[in-house]
C-alpha positions in Angstrom: 0.0 0.0 0.0 1.2 3.5 -0.7 0.1 7.0 0.0 0.5 10.3 -1.9 1.5 13.3 0.2 2.3 16.7 -1.4 2.6 15.0 -4.8 5.2 12.6 -3.5 4.6 8.8 -3.2 6.3 6.9 -0.4 5.7 3.3 0.7 4.7 2.2 4.2 7.8 0.0 4.4 10.1 2.9 3.6 8.3 5.1 6.1 8.6 2.4 8.9 12.3 2.0 8.2 12.9 5.7 8.4 10.9 6.0 11.6 13.0 3.3 13.2 16.2 5.1 12.4 14.9 8.5 13.5 13.5 7.1 16.7 16.8 5.4 17.6 18.7 8.6 17.0 16.3 10.7 19.0 16.3 8.3 21.9 20.1 8.3 22.0 20.3 12.1 22.2 17.5 12.4 24.8 19.0 9.7 27.1 22.5 11.2 27.2 23.3 12.0 30.9 20.6 9.8 32.4 23.0 6.9 32.7 25.9 8.8 34.1 27.0 9.8 37.6 30.0 11.5 39.2 31.1 10.6 42.8 34.1 11.6 44.9 36.7 9.0 45.7 39.7 9.0 48.0 42.0 7.0 45.7 42.1 4.9 42.5 42.5 1.7 44.5 40.1 -1.2 43.4 38.3 -1.3 46.7 37.5 2.4 46.5 36.4 2.1 42.9 34.0 -0.8 43.8 32.4 1.3 46.5 32.2 4.3 44.2 30.6 2.3 41.4 27.9 1.1 43.7 27.2 4.7 44.8 27.1 5.9 41.2 24.8 3.1 40.2 22.5 3.9 43.1 22.3 7.6 41.9 21.5 6.5 38.4 18.8 4.0 39.5 17.0 6.7 41.5 17.1 8.9 38.5 15.8 6.2 36.2 13.0 5.1 38.4 12.1 8.6 39.8 11.8 7.0 43.2 14.0 8.1 46.1 13.2 4.9 48.1 13.9 2.5 45.3 17.3 1.5 46.7 15.6 -0.5 49.4 13.7 -2.5 46.8 14.9 -6.2 46.9 15.1 -6.3 43.1 17.2 -3.1 43.0 19.4 -4.5 45.8 20.2 -7.4 43.5 21.2 -5.0 40.7 23.4 -3.1 43.1 25.3 -6.2 44.1 27.2 -6.2 40.8 27.6 -2.6 39.6 30.5 -3.6 37.4 28.2 -5.6 35.2 26.5 -2.4 34.0 29.6 -0.1 33.6 30.2 1.0 30.1 33.1 3.4 30.8 34.6 5.4 33.7 37.3 7.9 34.2 39.0 9.8 37.1 39.5 13.5 37.1 40.4 16.3 39.6 37.8 18.9 40.5 38.0 22.0 42.6 37.1 21.4 46.3 36.9 23.3 49.5 39.6 25.9 50.3 40.9 25.7 46.7 42.0 22.1 47.1 41.3 19.6 44.3 39.3 16.5 45.0 39.4 13.2 43.0 36.2 12.4 41.2 35.1 9.3 39.4 32.8 9.7 36.4 30.9 6.6 35.5 28.7 5.8 32.4 26.4 2.8 32.6 25.0 0.7 29.8 21.4 1.9 29.0 20.1 -1.3 27.5 21.5 -3.5 30.3 20.0 -1.3 33.0 16.6 -1.1 31.4 16.5 -4.8 30.9 17.5 -5.4 34.6 14.8 -3.1 35.8 12.2 -4.7 33.6 13.2 -8.2 34.8 12.8 -7.0 38.4 9.4 -5.4 37.7 10.6 -2.0 38.7 9.1 1.2 37.2 11.3 2.9 34.6 11.2 6.6 33.7 12.8 7.3 30.3 13.2 10.3 28.1 9.7 11.7 28.8 10.8 14.2 31.4 8.7 17.4 31.3 10.5 20.6 31.0 9.6 22.4 34.2 9.4 26.1 34.6 10.0 27.3 38.2 8.5 30.5 39.4 9.8 31.1 43.0 9.0 34.0 45.2 11.6 34.6 48.0 11.1 36.6 51.2 14.4 36.8 52.9 13.9 38.9 56.0 11.8 41.4 54.1 13.9 41.4 50.9 11.4 40.1 48.3 12.2 39.0 44.8 11.4 36.4 42.1 14.2 34.1 41.1 15.9 35.0 37.9 19.4 35.2 36.4 19.9 38.5 38.3 18.2 37.7 41.6 18.7 34.8 43.9 21.4 33.1 41.9 22.5 31.0 44.9 19.0 29.6 45.3 18.7 28.9 41.6 22.0 27.1 41.5 21.0 24.8 44.3 17.7 23.9 42.6 19.4 23.4 39.3 22.0 21.1 40.8 19.3 19.1 42.6 17.2 18.9 39.4 20.3 17.7 37.4 20.9 15.0 39.9 17.4 13.7 39.5 17.3 14.1 35.7 14.7 16.8 35.7 15.0 19.5 33.1 14.3 22.8 34.9 14.3 26.4 33.8 13.7 29.8 35.4 12.0 32.9 34.0 14.1 35.6 32.5 12.2 38.3 34.5 12.8 40.7 31.7 10.4 43.5 30.9 7.9 41.1 29.3 7.8 38.9 32.4 7.7 41.9 34.8 4.7 43.3 32.9 2.8 40.1 33.1 3.6 38.8 36.6 4.5 40.4 40.0 6.0 39.1 43.2 2.5 39.1 44.8 1.1 37.0 42.0 3.5 34.2 42.7 3.4 34.6 46.4 -0.4 34.4 46.3 -0.3 31.4 43.9 -2.6 33.0 41.3 -2.2 30.1 39.0 -4.2 31.5 36.1 -1.9 34.5 35.8 1.2 32.4 36.3 0.1 30.0 33.6 -0.6 32.9 31.2 2.9 34.4 31.9 4.5 31.0 31.4 3.1 30.6 27.8 6.1 32.2 26.2 8.4 29.5 27.6 6.1 26.6 26.5 6.9 24.5 29.6 5.4 21.0 30.0 5.1 21.5 33.8 5.1 24.6 36.1 6.5 24.6 39.6 5.3 27.5 41.8 7.1 28.2 45.1 7.1 30.6 48.0 10.3 30.5 50.0 10.5 32.4 53.4 13.2 32.8 56.0 11.7 32.3 59.5 12.6 34.3 62.6 14.6 31.3 63.8 16.9 31.6 60.8 15.5 28.5 59.2 13.4 28.4 56.0 9.9 27.3 55.1 8.4 26.7 51.6 5.2 26.0 49.9 5.1 24.5 46.4 2.5 23.8 43.7 3.2 21.5 40.7 1.0 22.0 37.7 1.2 19.4 34.9 -1.3 18.2 32.3 -4.2 20.1 34.1 -3.5 18.7 37.5 -2.3 20.7 40.5 -0.6 19.3 43.6 0.7 21.3 46.6 2.9 20.5 49.5 5.0 22.3 52.2 8.5 21.8 53.5 10.7 23.4 56.1 14.3 23.1 57.2 17.0 24.9 59.2 19.3 24.6 56.2 18.3 26.2 52.9 20.3 23.7 50.7 18.6 20.8 52.3 15.1 22.4 51.9 15.6 23.1 48.2 17.0 19.7 47.4 14.2 18.0 49.3 11.6 20.2 47.5 13.1 19.3 44.0 13.1 15.6 45.1 9.4 15.8 46.0 8.5 17.5 42.7 10.5 14.9 40.7 8.8 12.1 42.6 5.4 13.5 41.7 6.2 13.6 38.0 7.8 10.2 38.0 4.7 8.7 39.7 2.7 9.8 36.6 5.2 9.0 33.8 7.3 6.0 35.0 6.5 2.8 33.2 6.2 -0.5 35.1 6.9 -3.6 33.1 6.1 -7.0 34.6 6.5 -10.5 33.3 7.4 -9.3 29.8 3.8 -8.8 28.9 3.0 -6.4 26.2 -0.3 -4.7 25.2 -1.5 -3.1 22.0 -2.9 0.3 21.2 -4.5 1.4 17.9 -3.7 5.0 17.2 -5.3 7.2 14.5 -3.5 10.5 13.7 -4.9 13.3 11.4 -3.3 16.3 9.7 -0.2 14.4 8.4 0.3 16.5 5.2 3.9 15.9 4.3 6.7 13.4 4.5 8.3 15.6 7.2 5.1 15.4 9.2 5.2 11.6 9.0 8.9 11.5 10.0 8.3 13.8 13.0 5.4 11.8 14.2 7.0 8.4 13.8 10.3 9.6 15.4 8.3 10.9 18.3 6.3 7.7 18.8 9.3 5.5 18.5 11.2 7.5 21.2 8.5 7.0 23.9 9.6 4.5 26.6 6.3 2.5 26.6 6.4 2.0 22.8 8.2 -1.2 21.9 7.2 -1.3 18.3 5.0 0.6 15.8 3.5 -0.3 12.5 1.5 1.8 10.0 -1.7 -0.2 9.2 -3.5 2.3 7.0 -3.0 5.6 5.2 -6.2 7.5 4.3 -5.8 11.1 3.0 -4.0 13.0 5.8 -4.7 10.3 8.4 -2.5 7.5 9.4 -3.5 4.5 11.6 -0.8 2.9 13.8 -0.7 -0.3 15.7 1.6 0.2 18.8 3.0 -2.6 20.9 3.4 -1.0 24.4 4.5 -1.9 27.9 2.6 -0.3 30.8 -0.9 1.0 30.4 -2.6 2.9 27.6 -3.4 5.6 30.2 0.3 6.0 30.8 0.9 6.6 27.1 -1.9 9.1 27.0 -0.3 11.1 29.8 2.9 11.2 27.8 0.9 12.5 24.8 -0.5 15.3 27.0 3.0 16.7 27.7 4.6 15.9 24.4 3.5 18.9 22.4 3.2 16.7 19.3 -0.3 15.2 19.5 -3.6 16.6 20.7 -6.9 14.8 21.0 -9.4 15.3 18.1 -12.4 17.3 19.5 -15.3 15.0 19.7 -13.2 12.0 18.6 -12.6 8.7 20.3 -10.0 8.1 23.0 -7.4 7.0 20.4 -8.0 9.7 17.8 -5.4 12.5 17.7 -4.2 15.2 15.4 -0.6 16.2 14.7 0.2 19.7 16.0 1.9 22.1 13.6 
């Protein structure tokens, strides 16, 4: 079967082959960094290296599952017993430390396929590339000094949050707070959690999730915070406090990441696969097809895809998936590629421009 798009004829077989290649390339780029960790070491002795590899693997496993408590899982404990089995490469390097002294660091890269297979065999949830870009609006009240985090204000706070987000594999960004931002949003809007105004001001950044925070120094010298995470039309709020700002911010980022992972991590058990029939409209060119197939092939739950029918600007796919259809639909909601057809069925979508 063939289809004509923009006066060009291309076969389904050729399309599927291209989709496979594109998806593989896209996944490789997106996963870069998820399987790497850097840990301090005292020396390059084998005993030190063995301990450091276990620590590094533990950090990567928390990042891949999105679950801080996962290291206590019996299945993950069995993976941690032999960290060397998953190492792809490692190197030592010196990094600046306290009081201008250098510290020895070990950078470890783990094999993505081997780790994914191990987690799947243990029935542990896996959080792949689908990590929503999260825009953080944070209002800070530091003993009466009030400001919104930006590149110019609160850089120390921003750096702590950025480091914590990088450790968990969460892509986070902060508003520029330029004239456009300042005209649309004030300190009191964020402090008061006026989510409609915040969402409107966020549109220029096109985030997939929005994190709203109010951070306050207490009279005791400690800090308290209230946070709201908004993703795919769902709002969740929580509060934290700590005597140490670094700890409070790291814990807050951890909580936000856990919330996202609980929605998007894929749990695979027993090697069982399901199927989903997907119909997508508004595919008007070969580039549209390539973009769609590359996107679908890069999603963690999608194990294989096949075009079953081409009708005008519509393509029907048969997807072999792990996890649930609901999990895949949640990924579509943050992906910016597909949107539901108004009045259509649950598996009918259109390709966004």
